[in-house]
All heavy atoms as a GROMACS GRO file, in nm:
protein
  539
    1MET      N    1   2.119 -17.565  26.426
    1MET     CA    2   2.101 -17.677  26.510
    1MET      C    3   1.967 -17.753  26.483
    1MET      O    4   1.960 -17.870  26.519
    1MET     CB    5   2.110 -17.632  26.657
    1MET     CG    6   2.147 -17.738  26.753
    1MET     SD    7   2.315 -17.792  26.718
    1MET     CE    8   2.322 -17.943  26.802
    2ILE      N    9   1.878 -17.681  26.418
    2ILE     CA   10   1.750 -17.752  26.394
    2ILE      C   11   1.774 -17.856  26.290
    2ILE      O   12   1.715 -17.967  26.301
    2ILE     CB   13   1.650 -17.642  26.343
    2ILE    CG1   14   1.610 -17.551  26.458
    2ILE    CG2   15   1.527 -17.705  26.283
    2ILE    CD1   16   1.528 -17.431  26.412
    3PHE      N   17   1.849 -17.828  26.181
    3PHE     CA   18   1.863 -17.928  26.076
    3PHE      C   19   1.929 -18.060  26.124
    3PHE      O   20   1.873 -18.169  26.095
    3PHE     CB   21   1.951 -17.867  25.966
    3PHE     CG   22   1.959 -17.948  25.838
    3PHE    CD1   23   1.865 -17.945  25.746
    3PHE    CD2   24   2.068 -18.038  25.825
    3PHE    CE1   25   1.869 -18.021  25.628
    3PHE    CE2   26   2.078 -18.117  25.710
    3PHE     CZ   27   1.978 -18.110  25.615
    4PRO      N   28   2.040 -18.054  26.195
    4PRO     CA   29   2.096 -18.186  26.240
    4PRO      C   30   2.005 -18.255  26.340
    4PRO      O   31   1.998 -18.380  26.336
    4PRO     CB   32   2.226 -18.148  26.310
    4PRO     CG   33   2.244 -18.006  26.294
    4PRO     CD   34   2.123 -17.947  26.233
    5THR      N   35   1.931 -18.187  26.428
    5THR     CA   36   1.840 -18.254  26.512
    5THR      C   37   1.726 -18.320  26.438
    5THR      O   38   1.693 -18.434  26.465
    5THR     CB   39   1.784 -18.150  26.615
    5THR    OG1   40   1.887 -18.087  26.681
    5THR    CG2   41   1.688 -18.217  26.714
    6ALA      N   42   1.666 -18.250  26.342
    6ALA     CA   43   1.562 -18.307  26.260
    6ALA      C   44   1.619 -18.425  26.176
    6ALA      O   45   1.553 -18.525  26.152
    6ALA     CB   46   1.501 -18.205  26.174
    7MET      N   47   1.746 -18.414  26.135
    7MET     CA   48   1.804 -18.524  26.056
    7MET      C   49   1.811 -18.651  26.143
    7MET      O   50   1.784 -18.760  26.096
    7MET     CB   51   1.940 -18.488  26.001
    7MET     CG   52   1.994 -18.580  25.905
    7MET     SD   53   2.136 -18.503  25.825
    7MET     CE   54   2.190 -18.636  25.721
    8MET      N   55   1.850 -18.640  26.266
    8MET     CA   56   1.860 -18.748  26.357
    8MET      C   57   1.723 -18.807  26.383
    8MET      O   58   1.702 -18.929  26.401
    8MET     CB   59   1.931 -18.713  26.489
    8MET     CG   60   2.080 -18.689  26.467
    8MET     SD   61   2.164 -18.835  26.406
    8MET     CE   62   2.208 -18.782  26.239
    9ILE      N   63   1.620 -18.721  26.397
    9ILE     CA   64   1.482 -18.770  26.416
    9ILE      C   65   1.436 -18.849  26.293
    9ILE      O   66   1.377 -18.952  26.307
    9ILE     CB   67   1.386 -18.652  26.445
    9ILE    CG1   68   1.417 -18.588  26.578
    9ILE    CG2   69   1.240 -18.695  26.439
    9ILE    CD1   70   1.342 -18.461  26.604
   10GLY      N   71   1.469 -18.795  26.173
   10GLY     CA   72   1.433 -18.871  26.052
   10GLY      C   73   1.507 -19.010  26.045
   10GLY      O   74   1.451 -19.106  26.009
   11PHE      N   75   1.636 -19.005  26.080
   11PHE     CA   76   1.711 -19.129  26.079
   11PHE      C   77   1.651 -19.233  26.177
   11PHE      O   78   1.632 -19.344  26.149
   11PHE     CB   79   1.856 -19.101  26.119
   11PHE     CG   80   1.950 -19.203  26.090
   11PHE    CD1   81   2.007 -19.212  25.963
   11PHE    CD2   82   1.990 -19.296  26.188
   11PHE    CE1   83   2.096 -19.320  25.936
   11PHE    CE2   84   2.080 -19.396  26.160
   11PHE     CZ   85   2.134 -19.405  26.033
   12ALA      N   86   1.620 -19.183  26.298
   12ALA     CA   87   1.563 -19.275  26.405
   12ALA      C   88   1.419 -19.324  26.361
   12ALA      O   89   1.385 -19.439  26.384
   12ALA     CB   90   1.556 -19.201  26.534
   13ALA      N   91   1.345 -19.228  26.301
   13ALA     CA   92   1.210 -19.277  26.256
   13ALA      C   93   1.221 -19.377  26.146
   13ALA      O   94   1.143 -19.474  26.144
   13ALA     CB   95   1.132 -19.153  26.208
   14GLY      N   96   1.318 -19.362  26.059
   14GLY     CA   97   1.339 -19.459  25.950
   14GLY      C   98   1.385 -19.589  26.000
   14GLY      O   99   1.352 -19.697  25.942
   15LEU      N  100   1.459 -19.592  26.114
   15LEU     CA  101   1.503 -19.719  26.168
   15LEU      C  102   1.393 -19.804  26.223
   15LEU      O  103   1.407 -19.924  26.236
   15LEU     CB  104   1.607 -19.693  26.278
   15LEU     CG  105   1.747 -19.655  26.233
   15LEU    CD1  106   1.836 -19.619  26.349
   15LEU    CD2  107   1.812 -19.770  26.155
   16THR      N  108   1.278 -19.748  26.252
   16THR     CA  109   1.167 -19.822  26.300
   16THR      C  110   1.109 -19.908  26.187
   16THR      O  111   1.034 -20.006  26.215
   16THR     CB  112   1.052 -19.730  26.356
   16THR    OG1  113   1.002 -19.652  26.254
   16THR    CG2  114   1.104 -19.646  26.469
   17ARG      N  115   1.132 -19.870  26.062
   17ARG     CA  116   1.082 -19.939  25.945
   17ARG      C  117   0.928 -19.944  25.949
   17ARG      O  118   0.873 -20.045  25.905
   17ARG     CB  119   1.137 -20.079  25.929
   17ARG     CG  120   1.288 -20.071  25.905
   17ARG     CD  121   1.344 -20.209  25.882
   17ARG     NE  122   1.489 -20.197  25.865
   17ARG     CZ  123   1.547 -20.251  25.757
   17ARG    NH1  124   1.482 -20.312  25.660
   17ARG    NH2  125   1.684 -20.245  25.750
   18SER      N  126   0.866 -19.849  26.005
   18SER     CA  127   0.721 -19.842  26.012
   18SER      C  128   0.679 -19.712  25.951
   18SER      O  129   0.722 -19.600  25.987
   18SER     CB  130   0.678 -19.845  26.160
   18SER     OG  131   0.545 -19.804  26.176
   19ALA      N  132   0.588 -19.723  25.852
   19ALA     CA  133   0.540 -19.604  25.778
   19ALA      C  134   0.460 -19.517  25.879
   19ALA      O  135   0.472 -19.392  25.872
   19ALA     CB  136   0.450 -19.646  25.664
   20ILE      N  137   0.390 -19.577  25.975
   20ILE     CA  138   0.307 -19.502  26.067
   20ILE      C  139   0.409 -19.423  26.162
   20ILE      O  140   0.384 -19.307  26.194
   20ILE     CB  141   0.220 -19.594  26.148
   20ILE    CG1  142   0.115 -19.651  26.058
   20ILE    CG2  143   0.155 -19.520  26.266
   20ILE    CD1  144   0.027 -19.755  26.121
   21GLY      N  145   0.520 -19.485  26.202
   21GLY     CA  146   0.611 -19.418  26.286
   21GLY      C  147   0.676 -19.301  26.214
   21GLY      O  148   0.698 -19.190  26.278
   22ILE      N  149   0.703 -19.313  26.083
   22ILE     CA  150   0.761 -19.201  26.011
   22ILE      C  151   0.663 -19.093  25.996
   22ILE      O  152   0.696 -18.972  26.012
   22ILE     CB  153   0.809 -19.256  25.876
   22ILE    CG1  154   0.927 -19.349  25.889
   22ILE    CG2  155   0.851 -19.137  25.783
   22ILE    CD1  156   0.963 -19.424  25.765
   23VAL      N  157   0.542 -19.121  25.965
   23VAL     CA  158   0.432 -19.024  25.955
   23VAL      C  159   0.411 -18.948  26.088
   23VAL      O  160   0.395 -18.824  26.087
   23VAL     CB  161   0.304 -19.082  25.901
   23VAL    CG1  162   0.187 -18.985  25.906
   23VAL    CG2  163   0.327 -19.126  25.756
   24VAL      N  164   0.406 -19.028  26.196
   24VAL     CA  165   0.380 -18.963  26.328
   24VAL      C  166   0.495 -18.865  26.365
   24VAL      O  167   0.473 -18.756  26.414
   24VAL     CB  168   0.360 -19.073  26.435
   24VAL    CG1  169   0.372 -19.014  26.574
   24VAL    CG2  170   0.238 -19.142  26.413
   25ALA      N  171   0.616 -18.902  26.330
   25ALA     CA  172   0.729 -18.814  26.362
   25ALA      C  173   0.720 -18.690  26.275
   25ALA      O  174   0.745 -18.577  26.328
   25ALA     CB  175   0.862 -18.889  26.332
   26ALA      N  176   0.686 -18.701  26.154
   26ALA     CA  177   0.668 -18.577  26.065
   26ALA      C  178   0.557 -18.494  26.115
   26ALA      O  179   0.574 -18.370  26.118
   26ALA     CB  180   0.645 -18.626  25.922
   27VAL      N  181   0.449 -18.553  26.154
   27VAL     CA  182   0.333 -18.471  26.204
   27VAL      C  183   0.373 -18.402  26.333
   27VAL      O  184   0.335 -18.290  26.356
   27VAL     CB  185   0.205 -18.560  26.218
   27VAL    CG1  186   0.099 -18.494  26.295
   27VAL    CG2  187   0.157 -18.605  26.081
   28LEU      N  188   0.442 -18.471  26.420
   28LEU     CA  189   0.479 -18.416  26.553
   28LEU      C  190   0.572 -18.291  26.532
   28LEU      O  191   0.568 -18.194  26.610
   28LEU     CB  192   0.547 -18.514  26.638
   28LEU     CG  193   0.445 -18.616  26.702
   28LEU    CD1  194   0.526 -18.721  26.781
   28LEU    CD2  195   0.350 -18.542  26.792
   29ILE      N  196   0.655 -18.293  26.424
   29ILE     CA  197   0.741 -18.173  26.393
   29ILE      C  198   0.649 -18.059  26.368
   29ILE      O  199   0.668 -17.944  26.425
   29ILE     CB  200   0.829 -18.205  26.277
   29ILE    CG1  201   0.943 -18.302  26.320
   29ILE    CG2  202   0.893 -18.073  26.226
   29ILE    CD1  203   1.029 -18.346  26.206
   30GLY      N  204   0.546 -18.077  26.286
   30GLY     CA  205   0.452 -17.974  26.253
   30GLY      C  206   0.371 -17.921  26.374
   30GLY      O  207   0.352 -17.803  26.394
   31LEU      N  208   0.324 -18.020  26.456
   31LEU     CA  209   0.245 -17.983  26.571
   31LEU      C  210   0.329 -17.909  26.672
   31LEU      O  211   0.279 -17.813  26.736
   31LEU     CB  212   0.193 -18.108  26.630
   31LEU     CG  213   0.075 -18.174  26.556
   31LEU    CD1  214   0.027 -18.302  26.629
   31LEU    CD2  215  -0.047 -18.081  26.545
   32THR      N  216   0.454 -17.948  26.688
   32THR     CA  217   0.543 -17.875  26.780
   32THR      C  218   0.563 -17.730  26.741
   32THR      O  219   0.562 -17.635  26.814
   32THR     CB  220   0.675 -17.948  26.799
   32THR    OG1  221   0.650 -18.076  26.839
   32THR    CG2  222   0.769 -17.876  26.892
   33PHE      N  223   0.584 -17.715  26.600
   33PHE     CA  224   0.603 -17.582  26.549
   33PHE      C  225   0.474 -17.497  26.568
   33PHE      O  226   0.479 -17.379  26.604
   33PHE     CB  227   0.640 -17.589  26.402
   33PHE     CG  228   0.680 -17.451  26.348
   33PHE    CD1  229   0.800 -17.397  26.371
   33PHE    CD2  230   0.586 -17.384  26.274
   33PHE    CE1  231   0.832 -17.275  26.316
   33PHE    CE2  232   0.613 -17.261  26.219
   33PHE     CZ  233   0.742 -17.204  26.243
   34ALA      N  234   0.357 -17.557  26.546
   34ALA     CA  235   0.232 -17.489  26.564
   34ALA      C  236   0.209 -17.443  26.711
   34ALA      O  237   0.165 -17.331  26.734
   34ALA     CB  238   0.116 -17.578  26.518
   35LEU      N  239   0.252 -17.528  26.801
   35LEU     CA  240   0.236 -17.493  26.940
   35LEU      C  241   0.332 -17.376  26.974
   35LEU      O  242   0.292 -17.284  27.046
   35LEU     CB  243   0.275 -17.610  27.030
   35LEU     CG  244   0.270 -17.592  27.182
   35LEU    CD1  245   0.125 -17.561  27.222
   35LEU    CD2  246   0.320 -17.712  27.255
   36ALA      N  247   0.449 -17.379  26.916
   36ALA     CA  248   0.544 -17.271  26.936
   36ALA      C  249   0.492 -17.142  26.877
   36ALA      O  250   0.508 -17.027  26.936
   36ALA     CB  251   0.683 -17.306  26.879
   37VAL      N  252   0.424 -17.151  26.766
   37VAL     CA  253   0.374 -17.028  26.697
   37VAL      C  254   0.258 -16.971  26.786
   37VAL      O  255   0.251 -16.847  26.802
   37VAL     CB  256   0.315 -17.063  26.561
   37VAL    CG1  257   0.228 -16.955  26.508
   37VAL    CG2  258   0.428 -17.095  26.464
   38THR      N  259   0.172 -17.053  26.841
   38THR     CA  260   0.066 -17.007  26.927
   38THR      C  261   0.110 -16.946  27.061
   38THR      O  262   0.052 -16.851  27.111
   38THR     CB  263  -0.037 -17.109  26.951
   38THR    OG1  264   0.026 -17.219  27.023
   38THR    CG2  265  -0.103 -17.160  26.821
   39LEU      N  266   0.222 -16.997  27.110
   39LEU     CA  267   0.268 -16.947  27.242
   39LEU      C  268   0.372 -16.833  27.231
   39LEU      O  269   0.399 -16.768  27.324
   39LEU     CB  270   0.330 -17.060  27.323
   39LEU     CG  271   0.229 -17.173  27.360
   39LEU    CD1  272   0.306 -17.286  27.431
   39LEU    CD2  273   0.116 -17.118  27.444
   40SER      N  274   0.422 -16.813  27.103
   40SER     CA  275   0.527 -16.712  27.093
   40SER      C  276   0.466 -16.573  27.078
   40SER      O  277   0.378 -16.552  26.994
   40SER     CB  278   0.606 -16.739  26.962
   40SER     OG  279   0.698 -16.638  26.934
   41PRO      N  280   0.507 -16.474  27.152
   41PRO     CA  281   0.456 -16.341  27.141
   41PRO      C  282   0.512 -16.258  27.025
   41PRO      O  283   0.454 -16.167  26.984
   41PRO     CB  284   0.500 -16.275  27.274
   41PRO     CG  285   0.621 -16.345  27.312
   41PRO     CD  286   0.605 -16.487  27.262
   42GLY      N  287   0.622 -16.312  26.969
   42GLY     CA  288   0.687 -16.239  26.857
   42GLY      C  289   0.658 -16.296  26.727
   42GLY      O  290   0.579 -16.394  26.712
   43PRO      N  291   0.730 -16.248  26.628
   43PRO     CA  292   0.709 -16.306  26.490
   43PRO      C  293   0.780 -16.446  26.481
   43PRO      O  294   0.860 -16.482  26.560
   43PRO     CB  295   0.787 -16.209  26.400
   43PRO     CG  296   0.885 -16.138  26.488
   43PRO     CD  297   0.818 -16.132  26.628
   44VAL      N  298   0.731 -16.519  26.384
   44VAL     CA  299   0.778 -16.657  26.367
   44VAL      C  300   0.863 -16.675  26.245
   44VAL      O  301   0.834 -16.615  26.140
   44VAL     CB  302   0.652 -16.750  26.355
   44VAL    CG1  303   0.693 -16.894  26.331
   44VAL    CG2  304   0.563 -16.734  26.473
   45ALA      N  305   0.972 -16.743  26.257
   45ALA     CA  306   1.059 -16.770  26.141
   45ALA      C  307   1.018 -16.900  26.079
   45ALA      O  308   1.046 -17.008  26.132
   45ALA     CB  309   1.204 -16.777  26.187
   46TRP      N  310   0.953 -16.888  25.966
   46TRP     CA  311   0.903 -17.004  25.895
   46TRP      C  312   1.019 -17.084  25.830
   46TRP      O  313   0.997 -17.199  25.798
   46TRP     CB  314   0.802 -16.962  25.786
   46TRP     CG  315   0.679 -16.909  25.850
   46TRP    CD1  316   0.647 -16.779  25.872
   46TRP    CD2  317   0.564 -16.987  25.903
   46TRP    NE1  318   0.518 -16.768  25.932
   46TRP    CE2  319   0.475 -16.895  25.950
   46TRP    CE3  320   0.534 -17.118  25.910
   46TRP    CZ2  321   0.358 -16.935  26.010
   46TRP    CZ3  322   0.420 -17.163  25.967
   46TRP    CH2  323   0.331 -17.061  26.018
   47LEU      N  324   1.132 -17.024  25.820
   47LEU     CA  325   1.251 -17.093  25.764
   47LEU      C  326   1.289 -17.210  25.862
   47LEU      O  327   1.341 -17.307  25.818
   47LEU     CB  328   1.367 -16.994  25.750
   47LEU     CG  329   1.484 -17.044  25.673
   47LEU    CD1  330   1.445 -17.094  25.535
   47LEU    CD2  331   1.593 -16.935  25.665
   48SER      N  332   1.265 -17.194  25.988
   48SER     CA  333   1.296 -17.297  26.085
   48SER      C  334   1.210 -17.427  26.057
   48SER      O  335   1.265 -17.537  26.067
   48SER     CB  336   1.266 -17.255  26.225
   48SER     OG  337   1.345 -17.145  26.263
   49LEU      N  338   1.083 -17.406  26.026
   49LEU     CA  339   1.001 -17.522  25.992
   49LEU      C  340   1.047 -17.590  25.867
   49LEU      O  341   1.056 -17.714  25.855
   49LEU     CB  342   0.852 -17.483  25.973
   49LEU     CG  343   0.753 -17.590  25.941
   49LEU    CD1  344   0.749 -17.696  26.046
   49LEU    CD2  345   0.620 -17.535  25.915
   50ALA      N  346   1.090 -17.509  25.762
   50ALA     CA  347   1.142 -17.562  25.641
   50ALA      C  348   1.267 -17.642  25.664
   50ALA      O  349   1.292 -17.750  25.609
   50ALA     CB  350   1.159 -17.458  25.539
   51ALA      N  351   1.360 -17.586  25.752
   51ALA     CA  352   1.484 -17.654  25.784
   51ALA      C  353   1.457 -17.784  25.857
   51ALA      O  354   1.528 -17.884  25.835
   51ALA     CB  355   1.571 -17.560  25.869
   52ALA      N  356   1.356 -17.791  25.946
   52ALA     CA  357   1.323 -17.906  26.019
   52ALA      C  358   1.270 -18.018  25.925
   52ALA      O  359   1.320 -18.134  25.935
   52ALA     CB  360   1.215 -17.877  26.119
   53TYR      N  361   1.184 -17.982  25.831
   53TYR     CA  362   1.141 -18.086  25.735
   53TYR      C  363   1.247 -18.124  25.638
   53TYR      O  364   1.253 -18.247  25.600
   53TYR     CB  365   1.011 -18.036  25.665
   53TYR     CG  366   0.887 -18.057  25.744
   53TYR    CD1  367   0.802 -17.957  25.787
   53TYR    CD2  368   0.850 -18.187  25.783
   53TYR    CE1  369   0.689 -17.974  25.863
   53TYR    CE2  370   0.734 -18.213  25.859
   53TYR     CZ  371   0.661 -18.107  25.896
   53TYR     OH  372   0.548 -18.123  25.972
   54ALA      N  373   1.333 -18.035  25.597
   54ALA     CA  374   1.443 -18.066  25.516
   54ALA      C  375   1.536 -18.165  25.584
   54ALA      O  376   1.586 -18.262  25.529
   54ALA     CB  377   1.517 -17.944  25.467
   55GLY      N  378   1.564 -18.137  25.712
   55GLY     CA  379   1.653 -18.227  25.790
   55GLY      C  380   1.592 -18.360  25.812
   55GLY      O  381   1.658 -18.466  25.805
   56PHE      N  382   1.458 -18.366  25.836
   56PHE     CA  383   1.386 -18.491  25.853
   56PHE      C  384   1.402 -18.577  25.727
   56PHE      O  385   1.430 -18.699  25.731
   56PHE     CB  386   1.241 -18.460  25.887
   56PHE     CG  387   1.158 -18.584  25.915
   56PHE    CD1  388   1.165 -18.655  26.032
   56PHE    CD2  389   1.072 -18.635  25.819
   56PHE    CE1  390   1.091 -18.769  26.058
   56PHE    CE2  391   0.996 -18.749  25.842
   56PHE     CZ  392   1.007 -18.814  25.964
   57ASN      N  393   1.370 -18.513  25.609
   57ASN     CA  394   1.379 -18.588  25.484
   57ASN      C  395   1.522 -18.630  25.455
   57ASN      O  396   1.543 -18.739  25.402
   57ASN     CB  397   1.321 -18.505  25.375
   57ASN     CG  398   1.171 -18.492  25.385
   57ASN    OD1  399   1.105 -18.584  25.431
   57ASN    ND2  400   1.120 -18.379  25.335
   58SER      N  401   1.615 -18.542  25.490
   58SER     CA  402   1.760 -18.581  25.468
   58SER      C  403   1.802 -18.704  25.554
   58SER      O  404   1.879 -18.785  25.511
   58SER     CB  405   1.852 -18.461  25.500
   58SER     OG  406   1.823 -18.354  25.411
   59GLY      N  407   1.750 -18.710  25.674
   59GLY     CA  408   1.780 -18.829  25.757
   59GLY      C  409   1.720 -18.950  25.702
   59GLY      O  410   1.788 -19.060  25.698
   60LEU      N  411   1.602 -18.943  25.647
   60LEU     CA  412   1.540 -19.062  25.581
   60LEU      C  413   1.619 -19.106  25.463
   60LEU      O  414   1.642 -19.224  25.433
   60LEU     CB  415   1.393 -19.030  25.543
   60LEU     CG  416   1.293 -19.018  25.658
   60LEU    CD1  417   1.155 -18.975  25.603
   60LEU    CD2  418   1.279 -19.154  25.734
   61ILE      N  419   1.657 -19.007  25.379
   61ILE     CA  420   1.738 -19.037  25.257
   61ILE      C  421   1.869 -19.089  25.291
   61ILE      O  422   1.919 -19.187  25.233
   61ILE     CB  423   1.752 -18.912  25.171
   61ILE    CG1  424   1.611 -18.876  25.110
   61ILE    CG2  425   1.850 -18.929  25.060
   61ILE    CD1  426   1.603 -18.737  25.047
   62ALA      N  427   1.935 -19.038  25.400
   62ALA     CA  428   2.072 -19.091  25.442
   62ALA      C  429   2.057 -19.233  25.486
   62ALA      O  430   2.144 -19.314  25.456
   62ALA     CB  431   2.125 -19.001  25.556
   63LEU      N  432   1.951 -19.263  25.563
   63LEU     CA  433   1.929 -19.402  25.607
   63LEU      C  434   1.909 -19.500  25.486
   63LEU      O  435   1.967 -19.604  25.480
   63LEU     CB  436   1.810 -19.410  25.699
   63LEU     CG  437   1.769 -19.551  25.740
   63LEU    CD1  438   1.879 -19.611  25.833
   63LEU    CD2  439   1.632 -19.549  25.816
   64LEU      N  440   1.831 -19.452  25.388
   64LEU     CA  441   1.806 -19.535  25.271
   64LEU      C  442   1.934 -19.557  25.195
   64LEU      O  443   1.960 -19.671  25.155
   64LEU     CB  444   1.697 -19.468  25.184
   64LEU     CG  445   1.668 -19.540  25.048
   64LEU    CD1  446   1.603 -19.675  25.083
   64LEU    CD2  447   1.572 -19.455  24.963
   65LEU      N  448   2.016 -19.455  25.175
   65LEU     CA  449   2.137 -19.474  25.105
   65LEU      C  450   2.237 -19.557  25.177
   65LEU      O  451   2.306 -19.641  25.120
   65LEU     CB  452   2.202 -19.331  25.082
   65LEU     CG  453   2.129 -19.242  24.977
   65LEU    CD1  454   2.196 -19.107  24.969
   65LEU    CD2  455   2.114 -19.310  24.842
   66GLY      N  456   2.233 -19.547  25.312
   66GLY     CA  457   2.316 -19.636  25.389
   66GLY      C  458   2.281 -19.784  25.383
   66GLY      O  459   2.361 -19.869  25.370
   67LEU      N  460   2.150 -19.805  25.385
   67LEU     CA  461   2.102 -19.945  25.372
   67LEU      C  462   2.133 -20.007  25.229
   67LEU      O  463   2.169 -20.122  25.222
   67LEU     CB  464   1.955 -19.952  25.397
   67LEU     CG  465   1.909 -19.924  25.541
   67LEU    CD1  466   1.755 -19.919  25.551
   67LEU    CD2  467   1.963 -20.030  25.633
   68VAL      N  468   2.123 -19.920  25.126
   68VAL     CA  469   2.150 -19.963  24.998
   68VAL      C  470   2.303 -19.996  24.988
   68VAL      O  471   2.342 -20.096  24.928
   68VAL     CB  472   2.111 -19.862  24.896
   68VAL    CG1  473   2.169 -19.891  24.753
   68VAL    CG2  474   1.959 -19.853  24.880
   69ALA      N  475   2.386 -19.912  25.043
   69ALA     CA  476   2.533 -19.937  25.039
   69ALA      C  477   2.574 -20.063  25.113
   69ALA      O  478   2.652 -20.134  25.067
   69ALA     CB  479   2.603 -19.815  25.098
   70ILE      N  480   2.508 -20.086  25.226
   70ILE     CA  481   2.537 -20.207  25.295
   70ILE      C  482   2.493 -20.334  25.224
   70ILE      O  483   2.564 -20.431  25.216
   70ILE     CB  484   2.467 -20.205  25.442
   70ILE    CG1  485   2.535 -20.101  25.531
   70ILE    CG2  486   2.466 -20.343  25.502
   70ILE    CD1  487   2.461 -20.071  25.661
   71GLU      N  488   2.378 -20.323  25.164
   71GLU     CA  489   2.324 -20.437  25.080
   71GLU      C  490   2.415 -20.464  24.964
   71GLU      O  491   2.439 -20.576  24.932
   71GLU     CB  492   2.184 -20.407  25.038
   71GLU     CG  493   2.108 -20.528  24.987
   71GLU     CD  494   2.094 -20.635  25.092
   71GLU    OE1  495   2.074 -20.604  25.209
   71GLU    OE2  496   2.100 -20.753  25.053
   72ARG      N  497   2.464 -20.358  24.898
   72ARG     CA  498   2.553 -20.376  24.783
   72ARG      C  499   2.686 -20.441  24.828
   72ARG      O  500   2.746 -20.521  24.754
   72ARG     CB  501   2.585 -20.245  24.713
   72ARG     CG  502   2.473 -20.196  24.629
   72ARG     CD  503   2.516 -20.076  24.550
   72ARG     NE  504   2.452 -20.089  24.421
   72ARG     CZ  505   2.485 -20.014  24.323
   72ARG    NH1  506   2.584 -19.929  24.329
   72ARG    NH2  507   2.422 -20.022  24.210
   73ARG      N  508   2.729 -20.400  24.945
   73ARG     CA  509   2.858 -20.462  24.998
   73ARG      C  510   2.844 -20.604  25.026
   73ARG      O  511   2.943 -20.681  25.015
   73ARG     CB  512   2.902 -20.381  25.118
   73ARG     CG  513   3.046 -20.389  25.146
   73ARG     CD  514   3.084 -20.272  25.238
   73ARG     NE  515   3.197 -20.306  25.318
   73ARG     CZ  516   3.324 -20.296  25.279
   73ARG    NH1  517   3.349 -20.254  25.156
   73ARG    NH2  518   3.423 -20.332  25.355
   74LYS      N  519   2.729 -20.647  25.072
   74LYS     CA  520   2.708 -20.790  25.109
   74LYS      C  521   2.708 -20.874  24.979
   74LYS      O  522   2.760 -20.984  24.979
   74LYS     CB  523   2.573 -20.807  25.171
   74LYS     CG  524   2.567 -20.766  25.316
   74LYS     CD  525   2.428 -20.796  25.372
   74LYS     CE  526   2.415 -20.751  25.513
   74LYS     NZ  527   2.272 -20.767  25.565
   75THR      N  528   2.654 -20.821  24.866
   75THR     CA  529   2.643 -20.902  24.748
   75THR      C  530   2.776 -20.898  24.668
   75THR      O  531   2.796 -20.987  24.590
   75THR     CB  532   2.534 -20.847  24.657
   75THR    OG1  533   2.554 -20.715  24.626
   75THR    CG2  534   2.397 -20.867  24.724
   76ALA      N  535   2.864 -20.804  24.694
   76ALA     CA  536   2.984 -20.794  24.614
   76ALA      C  537   3.097 -20.888  24.668
   76ALA      O  538   3.098 -20.953  24.756
   76ALA     CB  539   3.039 -20.652  24.622
   0.00000   0.00000   0.00000
């Protein structure tokens, strides 16, 4: 569930068309994970952080590919 949620966050951050917004969203993912690490009494699954960043980047890429497809359709 982490991957699709992060993908939607990446998609939404990309829709802002602001580099600062995208960077802030990416940093907040890391800060949220760091907070969870400090408050968690047990071991931490680092794979969750990797999945979150992979989902975030996938959302940005999906948005970019969608925008390119729409632009190609307009010109054709």
